[in-house]
C-alpha distance (Angstrom), angle and dihedral (degrees) to the residues before:
residue distance angle dihedral
P1 . . .
E2 3.79 . .
G3 3.78 114.1 .
T4 3.80 96.4 21.9
L5 3.79 129.3 119.9
L6 3.81 92.1 -93.2
K7 3.80 95.1 44.4
P8 3.81 105.9 29.7
N9 3.77 125.9 -179.8
Y10 3.79 126.1 -135.0
P11 3.04 126.8 -59.9
A12 3.83 91.9 29.4
A13 3.82 113.6 136.1
L14 3.81 110.0 -109.7
S15 3.80 106.1 164.8
C16 3.83 92.5 107.8
R17 3.80 96.5 39.2
T18 3.80 93.3 124.4
H19 3.81 89.2 66.8
A20 3.80 89.9 55.7
L21 3.80 92.5 45.8
G22 3.79 90.8 54.1
R23 3.80 92.5 49.0
I24 3.80 90.4 49.9
F25 3.82 87.6 65.0
D26 3.80 87.8 61.1
V27 3.80 96.3 42.6
L28 3.79 96.5 48.3
G29 3.80 92.2 41.4
G30 3.79 90.5 51.2
L31 3.80 92.2 45.7
L32 3.79 99.3 46.7
G33 3.80 93.2 36.7
Q34 3.79 91.6 65.0
G35 3.80 87.8 71.2
A36 3.81 91.3 52.8
P37 3.84 108.5 22.9
E38 3.80 92.2 179.3
F39 3.82 87.5 68.4
L40 3.82 95.9 40.9
C41 3.83 115.7 123.6
G42 3.78 128.9 -157.6
A43 3.79 123.0 -113.4
G44 3.78 117.1 -87.7
F45 3.78 136.1 -158.4
S46 3.81 81.2 -80.0
D47 3.76 96.2 -178.9
S48 3.78 143.7 88.7
P49 3.82 103.4 -119.0
H50 3.80 108.4 -150.7
L51 3.80 129.8 -163.5
M52 3.80 121.3 -172.6
Y53 3.82 120.1 -169.5
S54 3.79 119.6 175.9
G55 3.79 144.7 155.1
Y56 3.80 143.2 104.2
D57 3.79 120.0 -58.7
K58 3.81 125.7 -139.8
N59 3.81 89.4 -84.6
G60 3.79 92.2 55.2
E61 3.79 92.5 -108.7
W62 3.81 118.9 141.8
Y63 3.81 116.6 -121.5
Q64 3.80 127.4 -174.2
L65 3.80 126.1 -179.8
Y66 3.80 121.6 -166.8
M67 3.79 108.0 -174.4
I68 3.82 129.6 -177.9
G69 3.80 118.8 -157.2
F70 3.79 133.7 -163.2
G71 3.80 136.2 -143.8
G72 3.78 146.3 -180.0
V73 3.80 119.5 -31.6
P74 3.83 111.5 -145.6
G75 3.76 126.8 -100.6
K76 3.79 111.0 -99.7
P77 3.81 138.9 -170.0
M78 3.80 93.0 -94.0
G79 3.80 98.7 48.5
D80 3.78 150.8 -55.8
G81 3.78 122.7 -28.8
P82 3.82 115.4 -108.1
D83 3.81 116.5 -103.6
G84 3.81 119.6 -116.0
H85 3.79 93.2 -8.9
S86 3.78 135.5 148.0
L87 3.80 118.8 -107.9
W88 3.80 87.5 -136.8
P89 3.82 108.4 67.0
S90 3.82 96.9 -144.7
F91 3.82 93.6 57.6
T92 3.81 120.5 99.8
N93 3.78 131.7 -176.2
V94 3.79 122.5 -98.5
P95 3.83 108.1 -111.5
N96 3.79 112.7 -108.8
E97 3.80 90.3 -132.2
F98 3.81 89.1 60.2
L99 3.80 92.2 51.7
E100 3.79 92.4 48.5
S101 3.82 91.3 49.1
Y102 3.80 96.6 52.3
F103 3.83 104.9 29.4
P104 3.82 133.8 49.3
L105 3.79 97.6 -108.2
V106 3.79 143.1 88.0
I107 3.81 125.2 -137.5
E108 3.81 100.6 -134.5
E109 3.82 95.7 179.1
Y110 3.79 136.5 11.3
Y111 3.80 117.7 174.5
T112 3.78 146.0 124.7
V113 3.81 111.7 -93.6
P114 3.84 111.4 -117.9
D115 3.83 115.9 -122.5
S116 3.81 93.1 8.1
G117 3.81 91.4 115.6
G118 3.79 115.1 82.1
A119 3.81 115.9 -102.2
G120 3.78 115.6 -111.8
Y121 3.77 146.7 132.1
N122 3.79 79.3 -84.2
R123 3.79 110.8 31.9
G124 3.79 123.5 -127.1
G125 3.80 114.7 -119.5
N126 3.80 118.9 -96.9
A127 3.79 125.6 -109.2
L128 3.81 124.1 -115.0
C129 3.79 126.6 -115.2
T130 3.80 116.3 -156.7
T131 3.81 116.2 -179.5
Y132 3.79 112.8 -157.5
K133 3.82 120.4 -163.2
F134 3.79 109.6 -162.6
L135 3.79 116.9 -141.7
E136 3.82 98.6 -173.1
P137 3.80 134.6 41.3
G138 3.78 110.7 -98.6
E139 3.77 146.9 120.8
V140 3.79 130.2 -77.1
S141 3.79 127.9 -156.0
I142 3.80 124.7 -175.3
H143 3.80 129.6 -160.8
D144 3.79 109.3 -174.9
D145 3.79 138.2 121.5
R146 3.84 147.4 -152.9
W147 3.81 97.8 64.7
L148 3.82 91.9 133.3
T149 3.79 109.2 31.1
Y150 3.79 126.1 45.1
P151 3.81 130.5 -119.5
W152 3.80 97.4 -105.6
G153 3.79 127.0 -120.1
V154 3.81 121.9 -137.1
N155 3.81 139.8 -149.2
G156 3.80 91.0 14.0
G157 3.81 95.7 -36.2
K158 3.81 120.9 132.9
P159 3.83 127.6 -120.0
G160 3.79 123.0 -94.3
M161 3.81 125.0 -117.9
R162 3.81 123.3 -83.7
S163 3.79 124.7 -116.6
T164 3.82 121.2 -99.5
K165 3.79 134.2 -168.9
L166 3.81 115.1 -161.8
L167 3.81 120.4 -177.6
V168 3.81 114.6 -161.2
R169 3.78 112.6 -168.9
A170 3.80 122.7 -142.0
D171 3.82 88.6 -107.6
G172 3.82 90.9 58.1
T173 3.82 99.3 -104.1
E174 3.81 115.4 137.4
E175 3.78 131.5 -146.9
Y176 3.81 130.1 179.0
I177 3.78 106.6 -143.5
P178 3.80 128.8 -160.5
A179 3.79 123.2 -92.7
K180 3.80 87.7 -118.7
C181 3.79 116.8 42.9
E182 3.80 140.3 135.4
G183 3.78 135.5 -147.1
I184 3.82 100.8 7.2
K185 3.81 105.2 172.0
V186 3.81 115.9 -132.3
Q187 3.79 131.9 -174.7
Q188 3.78 135.6 -151.3
G189 3.81 109.9 -68.8
D190 3.82 96.9 22.1
L191 3.82 115.8 136.7
L192 3.80 126.8 -145.8
Y193 3.82 117.3 -162.0
F194 3.81 101.0 -157.6
N195 3.83 108.7 -168.1
T196 3.78 120.2 179.4
W197 3.82 124.1 -161.9
G198 3.78 133.0 -86.0
G199 3.80 127.7 -125.6
G200 3.80 125.2 -104.1
G201 3.80 119.8 -104.8
W202 3.82 126.9 -112.8
G203 3.79 122.5 -138.0
D204 3.79 133.7 -5.7
P205 3.84 109.8 -37.4
L206 3.82 89.8 -151.3
Q207 3.81 87.7 67.3
R208 3.81 94.7 55.4
D209 3.80 115.4 113.8
P210 3.84 106.1 -99.4
G211 3.78 87.8 -140.9
L212 3.81 89.8 62.5
V213 3.80 90.3 49.9
L214 3.80 90.0 51.2
S215 3.80 89.2 49.7
D216 3.82 90.4 52.1
V217 3.82 89.9 50.6
T218 3.81 92.8 51.3
K219 3.82 88.7 49.7
K220 3.84 89.6 50.5
L221 3.80 91.4 -121.0
V222 3.81 89.7 117.2
S223 3.80 125.9 28.9
I224 3.81 124.3 -132.4
E225 3.81 88.4 -107.7
G226 3.80 90.9 45.0
A227 3.80 90.2 55.5
R228 3.80 87.6 68.4
R229 3.82 88.2 69.2
Y230 3.81 83.5 71.6
G231 3.79 92.0 45.5
V232 3.80 88.6 -109.3
V233 3.80 122.0 136.7
I234 3.79 115.8 -152.0
D235 3.80 117.8 -173.7
E236 3.82 121.7 -135.2
N237 3.81 90.6 -101.2
L238 3.83 88.2 60.6
T239 3.79 96.8 -107.8
L240 3.79 126.1 133.2
N241 3.80 114.6 -106.8
E242 3.80 99.1 -149.1
K243 3.81 96.5 -178.2
D244 3.80 95.3 52.0
T245 3.81 90.7 41.4
K246 3.79 91.5 56.9
A247 3.81 91.4 48.7
L248 3.82 94.2 46.2
R249 3.80 93.1 48.8
A250 3.80 91.2 49.8
E251 3.81 89.9 53.1
M252 3.81 95.5 44.5
S253 3.80 92.8 47.6
K254 3.82 88.6 67.1
E255 3.81 89.1 68.7
T256 3.80 96.9 42.1
V257 3.81 113.0 123.2
K258 3.80 105.9 -134.1
D259 3.80 118.3 -133.7
E260 3.81 92.5 5.4
M261 3.80 102.2 168.9
F262 3.82 97.2 -177.4
N263 3.80 132.2 23.0
F264 3.81 110.6 -168.1
G265 3.81 95.8 172.8
G266 3.80 91.2 -108.6
T267 3.79 137.9 -37.6
I268 3.80 120.8 -55.2
D269 3.80 90.2 -105.9
E270 3.82 91.5 51.2
I271 3.80 92.2 47.5
K272 3.81 91.9 48.4
A273 3.81 91.0 49.7
R274 3.83 89.3 56.6
S275 3.80 94.9 40.7
L276 3.80 102.0 100.2
E277 3.80 93.7 43.2
E278 3.80 95.1 46.6
T279 3.82 103.7 32.7
H280 3.85 102.4 23.9
L281 3.81 86.8 -128.3
E282 3.79 129.9 104.0
P283 3.81 114.1 -110.0
P284 3.80 116.7 -104.5
V285 3.78 119.8 -99.5
S286 3.79 114.3 -113.2
P287 3.82 110.5 -108.7
T288 3.79 121.1 -110.0
F289 3.79 110.8 -142.7
L290 3.81 120.3 -148.7
N291 3.79 94.1 -143.6
């Protein structure tokens, strides 16, 4: 309809429309999937995480980086969600060597975050961590999402991990900054740990082939501790402990919620109550609409 999010009227603000477009994938998938649960997908990172870094370098030259990140694609009926992937198939990442050649920064780390994808019969894709080390004073702005709520799991699958943005100053002080912020001043030597979100899992994780879980552990997509979310016990020498796995799955199955279509990680009120402890950020205030 006219005047709505999908058909806005001038002068509606559209600069962050890609975040809404990504979330619409989740909303429509969750809506239509209720009529055919066998085709229902989890929620993904469903966003277009943006980092802006700008200022004047030591030579007085203006620099301005506009970077788009990726995250975990949800688990789906036909298999696991890809790790650290774009929602749009024709998109590719910008090589770190390119960024370091043209902008005053160093990419200290670039990896998929273990256990950030929701557990499931089909695993949700893992989030990405990119660690930026700034080499010049400047300003940082971030346009991201899903720092409070989780990408939901479906058909027994578990939610994916939230996004986090941790700024570690050169003097060692740490500050968690919001997923949406403007004009954060940074100095030479400051580090930004830019974590996107994982994808939700699909199906009961206790039904996943233990051999696939072991394979994920050896690939460092799932940790040894994270394998226990699937009821799978992996010994320190990276071998499958079949006896303990059988016992753990039998115990965990007692708490399995049958026919659980969506797992949001709790109600909004429960998630808000845990916000400061879990995210280091105060929960948002519910909006009051005029009419």
